[in-house]
C-alpha positions, 0 to 999 in steps of 0.5 A, a space after each residue: 255135624 257133617 256127613 256124605 249123603 246117599 241118594 234120596 230126599 233130604 228130609 228122609 236122608 237126614 231123618 235116617 242120620 239123626 233120628 227124630 220125628 218127620 215133623 221135627 225134621 221138616 221144621 228143622 230144614 224149613 227154618 234154614 238149619 241144614 246146608 248141602 255143599 255149604 248152601 242152606 236148603 229149606 226144601 224138605 223134598 230136595 233131591 240128593 244125588 248122593 255124595 253131597 256134604 250135608 251139615 247141621 248143628 246137632 245141638 240146635 236140633 236137640 234144642 228145637 226138639 225140646 222146644 216142640 215137645 208135646 207136653 199137653 193133652 186135648 179133649 176129644 168131644 167125638 171120634 169115629 173111624 173117619 173124623 174127630 172133633 176136639 175142644 181146642 184150648 186157647 193159646 194153641 196154634 193149629 198148624 206149624 208155620 215158620 213163625 211158630 216156635 212151639 208145638 201145635 195141634 198138628 204136632 199133638 195129632 201126630 204124637 197120638 198116631 191118629 190117622 189124618 187126611 193129607 189134602 192140606 199138605 205136610 204141615 196141615 194134616 187133617 186140618 179142614 178149618 182153623 181158629 185163631 191161636 187165642 180162640 178156643 173151641 170146637 174143631 173137626 179133624 178129617 182122618 182120610 181124604 174122602 171125609 176131608 173133601 166132604 167136609 170142605 164141600 160143606 164149608 163151601 155151601 155153608 151146611 157146616 158151621 159154628 156158633 161162637 160165644 163172645 164177651 164184648 166191651 159194650 152191649 149191642 143196641 140190638 141183635 144184628 146181621 153185618 154184611 161188610 167186605 173184608 181185606 187185609 189192613 194195608 198199614 198193619 199186615 197182622 190185621 184185617 179191616 172192612 174194605 169194599 174192595 175185599 171179599 164179601 163177609 156176613 156175620 150175625 150177632 145175637 144179644 144173650 146176656 148183659 153183665 151185672 153192671 150192664 157194661 159188658 155183654 155175652 153175645 152169640 156169633 154165627 158166620 155165613 162166610 169164613 174170613 180171617 178175624 171176621 167176628 172181630 172185624 165186624 164187631 169193630 165196625 159196630 164200635 164193639 170189641 171182644 174183651 182181651 182183643 187189643 189187636 182190634 181196639 179193646 183197651 183197659 190197663 186195669 184188666 187182667 184178661 189174658 186172651 180174646 174172650 171168643 169160643 167156638 161153642 157148637 159145631 154142626 155138619 153132616 157126617 160125610 160117611 154116615 149122613 148123620 146130622 151132627 151138633 157137638 158142643 165144646 165146653 167153655 174153658 176155665 178162663 172164660 167161665 171165670 170172666 162170666 162168673 165175675 161179671 154176669 149173673 150166675 143163675 142166668 148164664 146156664 139158661 142163655 148158653 143152653 143148646 135149645 136157647 141158642 138155636 132158638 136165638 139164632 132163628 130169630 135173626 137169621 
């Protein structure tokens, strides 16, 4: 398809021409599907002077529209006029990127017409912090820029944070605090690694419950810094790995675990507007519960993941 453009931004003009949501148009352009006078343009804000020839494949747009359709829902744990806290499912990417080929958390937020902050840019509306695709759990979303700035400040001064639950392939010798700098792995850009030339990182790992055969362990993790893959990298430095984490060394041909057994269980922060101290728990997902029930004593699990027990366990080491 081809048309003569009127004056304006490429994304705005294209949306008026073929329809679709703003997010769909943004993706379509950034993935190199639109040409202006026979040259591929990937900048959504590209200024059209008027009368340029804009061309695209409508079948390609329709196929991508279907590809990014939001056909799922997400549990909202808390919501008010300023923010919401959601329980992110495993296998859901937080925000769009050129390599992402499916609907994201940001797509879901926009599909619900939820008011979102804009500080993080077009593709990260409302996103104050993130967790990996395979990791599940609590995530806070800012509805306006004032709240976004307030939460970001708390991230920086560590007054906001999360407690994670993880199931590891070998018990820890003892509860421990790890302080090792982290940088991107030079040989594998998908991985991070301990590197004294990297950014400082600090994690606490607390023993919670041994599996029935004493080969695995449910642990609690608390971060004092927010480096990429920090929990996984620091556990690897202890020669331990999270079940399902084949990127950092978990190996078992017989295992049927489909994802990294890591869950952001509780999130704490001070509400930027009301000043209220918030502590919100994100229920475990079915796949995590299944592994717990198969490998651990069911009668002890609830006790070990009780809010008071976890806060007390953290206080003993932190």
